[in-house]
VMD Tcl script that draws the C-alpha trace (Angstrom):
set ca {
  {0.00 0.00 0.00}
  {1.03 3.61 -0.54}
  {2.69 5.30 2.42}
  {0.03 7.99 2.11}
  {-2.89 5.58 2.43}
  {-4.90 5.51 5.64}
  {-4.63 2.13 7.32}
  {-6.54 0.57 10.22}
  {-5.50 -2.88 11.44}
  {-7.45 -5.21 13.72}
  {-5.30 -7.98 15.25}
  {-7.26 -10.73 17.02}
  {-5.97 -13.37 19.43}
  {-8.24 -16.20 20.57}
  {-7.93 -17.97 23.92}
  {-6.60 -21.09 22.17}
  {-3.75 -19.11 20.63}
  {-5.22 -18.67 17.13}
  {-4.66 -15.27 15.55}
  {-6.28 -13.31 12.75}
  {-5.53 -9.91 11.27}
  {-7.69 -7.59 9.18}
  {-6.01 -4.59 7.56}
  {-8.22 -1.95 5.93}
  {-6.61 0.71 3.72}
  {-8.23 3.83 2.28}
  {-7.31 6.54 -0.17}
  {-6.24 9.60 1.89}
  {-8.09 12.09 -0.34}
  {-11.41 10.31 -0.86}
  {-11.45 7.67 1.91}
  {-12.33 5.12 -0.78}
  {-11.60 1.60 0.37}
  {-8.57 0.08 -1.38}
  {-9.56 -3.53 -2.20}
  {-7.24 -6.15 -0.75}
  {-8.49 -9.20 -2.68}
  {-8.71 -10.03 -6.37}
  {-10.83 -13.19 -6.07}
  {-14.12 -13.38 -7.99}
  {-17.03 -12.25 -5.79}
  {-19.51 -14.91 -4.61}
  {-22.99 -15.20 -6.09}
  {-24.59 -13.68 -2.99}
  {-22.65 -10.45 -3.68}
  {-24.47 -9.78 -6.96}
  {-26.29 -6.46 -6.82}
  {-29.64 -7.92 -7.85}
  {-29.50 -10.62 -5.18}
  {-31.76 -9.39 -2.38}
  {-31.01 -5.85 -3.48}
  {-31.70 -3.01 -1.06}
  {-34.99 -1.35 -2.08}
  {-33.38 2.10 -1.81}
  {-30.25 1.20 -3.81}
  {-29.66 3.78 -6.58}
  {-26.96 1.76 -8.37}
  {-27.62 0.60 -11.94}
  {-27.09 -3.15 -12.42}
  {-25.90 -2.51 -15.97}
  {-22.96 -0.60 -14.52}
  {-22.53 -2.39 -11.21}
  {-22.86 -6.17 -11.35}
  {-21.98 -6.57 -7.68}
  {-22.96 -4.81 -4.47}
  {-19.78 -2.94 -3.44}
  {-20.42 -3.54 0.25}
  {-20.96 -7.28 -0.19}
  {-17.80 -7.63 -2.29}
  {-15.61 -5.93 0.30}
  {-17.24 -7.68 3.25}
  {-16.66 -11.19 1.91}
  {-13.42 -11.90 3.78}
  {-14.83 -10.71 7.12}
  {-18.06 -12.65 6.65}
  {-16.20 -15.82 5.69}
  {-14.19 -15.47 8.90}
  {-17.19 -14.79 11.16}
  {-19.78 -17.07 9.59}
  {-19.00 -20.14 11.74}
  {-18.34 -18.22 14.95}
  {-20.62 -17.26 17.81}
  {-21.25 -13.63 18.63}
  {-20.35 -13.76 22.32}
  {-17.02 -15.59 21.90}
  {-14.36 -13.25 23.25}
  {-10.96 -12.32 21.82}
  {-8.10 -10.00 22.64}
  {-8.04 -7.32 19.96}
  {-5.53 -4.61 19.14}
  {-6.61 -1.84 16.77}
  {-3.75 0.11 15.21}
  {-4.09 3.39 13.32}
  {-1.50 5.94 12.23}
  {-1.96 7.94 15.40}
  {-2.56 5.42 18.20}
  {-3.27 1.89 19.33}
  {-6.31 0.53 21.15}
  {-6.36 -2.76 23.08}
  {-9.40 -4.52 24.47}
  {-10.90 -7.88 25.30}
  {-14.33 -8.01 23.72}
  {-16.85 -10.15 21.86}
  {-16.60 -11.17 18.21}
  {-19.85 -9.36 17.48}
  {-18.28 -6.14 18.76}
  {-15.14 -6.67 16.66}
  {-17.24 -7.54 13.62}
  {-19.45 -4.50 14.07}
  {-16.49 -2.15 14.36}
  {-14.84 -3.57 11.23}
  {-18.10 -3.61 9.29}
  {-18.65 0.03 10.14}
  {-15.41 0.92 8.35}
  {-15.90 -1.33 5.34}
  {-19.56 -0.51 4.71}
  {-19.13 3.28 4.53}
  {-15.96 3.23 2.40}
  {-17.00 0.64 -0.20}
  {-18.95 2.94 -2.50}
  {-22.55 2.46 -1.39}
  {-24.29 5.80 -2.15}
  {-26.53 5.42 0.90}
  {-23.78 4.59 3.41}
  {-21.29 7.06 1.93}
  {-22.90 9.82 4.00}
  {-21.10 8.52 7.10}
  {-17.72 8.17 5.40}
  {-16.12 11.33 6.88}
  {-16.21 9.67 10.30}
  {-13.74 6.99 9.24}
  {-10.74 9.32 9.24}
  {-11.17 9.69 13.02}
  {-12.27 6.09 13.57}
  {-13.05 5.30 17.21}
  {-13.22 1.53 17.84}
  {-15.88 0.18 20.19}
  {-17.45 3.58 20.80}
  {-20.36 3.98 23.21}
  {-23.67 5.22 21.86}
  {-23.04 8.61 23.53}
  {-19.73 8.90 21.68}
  {-21.41 7.80 18.47}
  {-24.16 10.43 18.77}
  {-21.60 13.15 19.46}
  {-19.42 12.17 16.50}
  {-22.31 11.70 14.05}
  {-23.98 15.02 14.90}
  {-20.64 16.82 14.83}
  {-19.83 15.30 11.43}
  {-23.22 16.27 10.01}
  {-22.99 19.86 11.25}
  {-19.45 20.09 9.89}
  {-20.90 19.16 6.50}
  {-23.64 21.76 6.84}
  {-21.03 24.42 7.62}
  {-19.22 23.63 4.38}
  {-22.51 23.77 2.45}
  {-23.28 27.15 3.99}
  {-19.77 28.38 3.23}
  {-20.23 27.44 -0.43}
  {-23.62 29.14 -0.75}
  {-25.71 25.96 -0.47}
  {-28.69 25.97 1.95}
  {-27.68 24.23 5.16}
  {-29.77 22.06 7.48}
  {-29.06 23.23 11.00}
  {-32.10 21.40 12.42}
  {-30.65 17.93 11.63}
  {-33.70 16.89 9.60}
  {-31.48 15.50 6.86}
  {-29.60 13.40 9.40}
  {-32.81 11.58 10.28}
  {-33.36 10.84 6.58}
  {-29.82 9.50 6.31}
  {-30.41 7.04 9.11}
  {-33.73 5.97 7.61}
  {-31.83 4.97 4.48}
  {-29.05 3.26 6.45}
  {-31.60 1.23 8.42}
  {-33.04 -0.09 5.14}
  {-29.56 -1.08 3.94}
  {-28.74 -2.87 7.19}
  {-31.99 -4.85 7.09}
  {-31.41 -5.85 3.48}
  {-27.82 -6.88 4.17}
  {-29.04 -9.17 6.95}
  {-31.21 -10.87 4.32}
  {-28.05 -11.60 2.33}
  {-26.49 -13.10 5.44}
  {-29.56 -15.28 5.97}
  {-28.83 -16.88 2.61}
  {-25.28 -17.74 3.69}
  {-26.64 -19.42 6.84}
  {-24.06 -17.92 9.13}
  {-23.80 -18.29 12.88}
  {-24.97 -15.27 14.83}
  {-21.65 -13.36 14.93}
  {-22.27 -11.87 11.47}
  {-25.90 -10.91 11.91}
  {-25.39 -9.55 15.42}
  {-22.51 -7.40 14.20}
  {-24.89 -5.75 11.72}
  {-27.56 -5.53 14.41}
  {-25.19 -3.57 16.63}
  {-24.69 -1.04 13.83}
  {-28.46 -0.86 13.36}
  {-29.02 -0.32 17.09}
  {-26.46 2.49 17.17}
  {-28.16 4.10 14.19}
  {-31.60 3.77 15.78}
  {-30.40 5.33 19.03}
  {-28.80 8.22 17.19}
  {-31.90 8.76 15.10}
  {-34.10 8.70 18.22}
  {-31.93 11.26 20.02}
  {-31.92 13.57 16.99}
  {-35.64 13.15 16.30}
  {-36.57 13.90 19.91}
  {-34.02 16.76 19.99}
  {-32.74 15.10 23.18}
  {-29.37 16.79 23.16}
  {-29.76 18.58 26.48}
  {-26.64 17.02 28.00}
  {-24.41 18.55 25.32}
  {-26.48 21.73 25.12}
  {-25.85 22.43 28.81}
  {-22.11 21.88 28.40}
  {-21.78 23.99 25.26}
  {-23.97 26.85 26.48}
  {-21.94 27.02 29.68}
  {-18.94 28.08 27.60}
  {-20.38 29.49 24.37}
  {-23.69 30.88 25.55}
}
mol new
graphics top color blue
foreach p $ca { graphics top sphere $p radius 0.5 }
foreach p [lrange $ca 0 end-1] q [lrange $ca 1 end] { graphics top cylinder $p $q radius 0.2 }
display resetview
């Protein structure tokens, strides 16, 4: 990989001594995922196979679902494993290293979150800016803070360039509506593969985080952060 590429590595160690490493690399300018495998995609990765109802991709241009193609290696690894099996995991980025003992569903969810938003899915692309400051195993409070901050950052740039901005976060709710549809449809692909629950539960964790964020934004339940910010900026 280029020295300029952004890399995130997950190194797993099982209690029986087995190890596994996943290295994800992205273009530094676009955060596009740099594919690591050249193998032909499986049949279940075809775009038309249990296609997301909100997918805007044209099958004449895209034969395969970009998310499914890039998730194949991770799914193959997780498909025979149970969600609550625990591993020691070290996550290494350019800036720092994180170490934690956690469940496979948590590891899978964290990795899926990176792969899904950098693969080229037009629906999931909206969350791509978060990847550059990837925070493994974040709590839902951290996730809400980062998502809302990212969205408002985007609105600032729209405003700066003369494009109407959405300061009320209405568009963020719409984004999560679309993401929820994608997550549900992707679980239908996994049903076909007949995986153990580590794969499906990893996606479910992402869905739960999205639902919590959407609920907080919809209810305008941001009083905790409002109190803190107004104390210093009000």
